[in-house]
N, C-alpha and C positions, 0 to 999 in steps of 0.2 A: 315643672321641670326647671331646674336651675342652669339657664344658659351660660352664665359666667363660669360655674364649675365644670361643665361639660366642655367648654372651650380650652379651660386650662388643662384637663385630662387630655385632649386631643393635642395640645401643644407639647405637653409631657411626652407623650407617645411618640409623636413626630421627631422631637429631640432625642429620644431615646433610640429610635431606629436609626437615625443620621449618625449619632456617637457610634454605635456598634457597626455601621458601615465604615465609618472611617478608621476604627480601631482593629475590626477584626480582617486579617489580611486576606486578599482574594487569592483563591488556589490557582496553581499554575498546573495543575495536574494534566497529565497526557492520559488519553484512553486507548492507545495502542494494546494490542496483545501479541504475543509472540508465541511462535510454535516451540515445540521442546527441542527442535533440531536446529543447527546452524552449522556454517562452514568452520574449518579449523583454523581461524586466523589467528596469526600470532601477533605479539605486541609491537606497536610502532610501525606495522608495515599494512599496505594494501593488499588483501587477499584478491587473486585475478581468478576469475571462473572462466574457463573457456568453454564457448558455446557453439553448437553448429546448427544449421539450417537443416529440417528434414527435407527429403527428396521431393515430397509432394506439396511443399509450401508454396502458395500464389504469391505474386508479386505484392498485391495489397497487404497481406498478412506478413510478409517479410519486410515490407516497409514499416508496418505498424511496430514490430518487435525491434527493427533498427533504432526507431524513433524512441520506444520506451527504454531501450538500453542506454541511449545517450541521455534521456531523462533521469534514470538513476544514477548513471555514473556522474551526472552533473550536481545531482542532489546531495551525494554523500562520498566520503572517501575511504570508507571502511573496506568495502567489496566492490571490485570492478568486474563488470562483465565484458568479456571480449568475445563478440559475435563476429564470426568470420567463416568464410567457405572453406579457409585453409585449416580449419579446426575438425577436420575430417575425422580424427581419431576421437573426439571427445564424446562422452557418454550423455552430457549435456545436451538437449534438443530442444528447439523452438519448432512449432508445428501448428497444424490445425486439427480440429475435429468436425465432425458433421452430425450434430444432435439436433433433432426437430423439437426443440424446447426453447421459446422465446425468453424465459428466465434464466437461462444457462448462457453464460458470456464466454466463459473459457473453464479451464481446468489445470492443476498443475499436480503432478505425480512425483512425489520426493521418494527417493531411497536412500535410507541412512544406516549407518552402523552405530547403535547407541544412540547419542545424542548429536553425533555428527552426520551432515549431510555428505551424500557419496556421489549422488549425480540427480538430475532431475529432467523431467519432460513438461514443458509449458505449452499450453494449447489455448487457442482462440476458436470459438465456435462458430463455423460460417454457416451452421443451420439457423442462427439467430439473424434474422434481417437487419437489425440494427447493426450488428457486425459487419454484415456484408455492405450496407449502404451509407454508413456514416463513418467517417474517417476518424473523427474524436473518439467515437465509442469502441473503434477498433484499438486505437492508442491506448485507450483508458483499460481495455480488457487485457491488452498485452502488458502492460505496466502493472496491473493487479496481479496478474499471474507471476511475474517475475518479482514482485513483491513476495510471494510465497517463497520463491525460490531463494530469497534472501534470509528467510526465517519469520516473515511476519504472518499474523492472523489476522481475522477479521475483527476490528474494533466495535464497540457498541454503535447502533445505528445512527443517532444524531452526529457523530464525528465527522468532522471534514477531512477525510482521508481518500486516498486512491484504494485502500483496502477496506473500506466500507462497501459492502455488498449492495447498499441502497442509494449510492451516490448518483448523481446525475452525471452520467459517463459523457455527455456532451459538454460538460462544465469541468468536471474534475476529471483531468486526464494525465496529469503529472503528480509527482510524490509531494505531498503537503507536509507542513510542519509536523504533524503527527507521526506521519511515515518516518521522516527523518529522526524524530525522538525515539521511535521505535527502534530504528537501525542502531542509533547510539546506545540504547539500552541492550540490544542484544550483541553488540561488539563494543564494549565499553573502552577497550584500548586498541 
């Protein structure tokens, strides 16, 4: 075996890999996925979505949705949730469901006309013990369901995103960069 030739080839390969790493730009691709429906936002303005609490919502669930609304409203300026008891005539509702399924943290039901969201019901699952016992998980579930109400879908699994169904809900409970990028893509103006 020619040790000198082997070392030269190894050095050439290493230099080639380093050169490629410097020349090829790193991708800044986002992984978000969008639903086919969205709110009828007009150019240059924030679209306000009035939301009411259901009559059966618990204090813990109400607090989780209050915080999640604040998280989304702070993270982006395209769509603003106005969650209030004074929105009694709104068709948009936050509530709870009780499904004995530890893999289900919540659901969102969207009603649309064509590609325009008409109204939604966002629910967190109080049949899941983590939703009941862990405030960050409750907040994460509420934020995730409100993300669907904004027109976001689930991204691929390894994505750092509140919309990622496989996230650690005790760690990821606010909208992340990928979620914000998804909102910018869904509502570009």
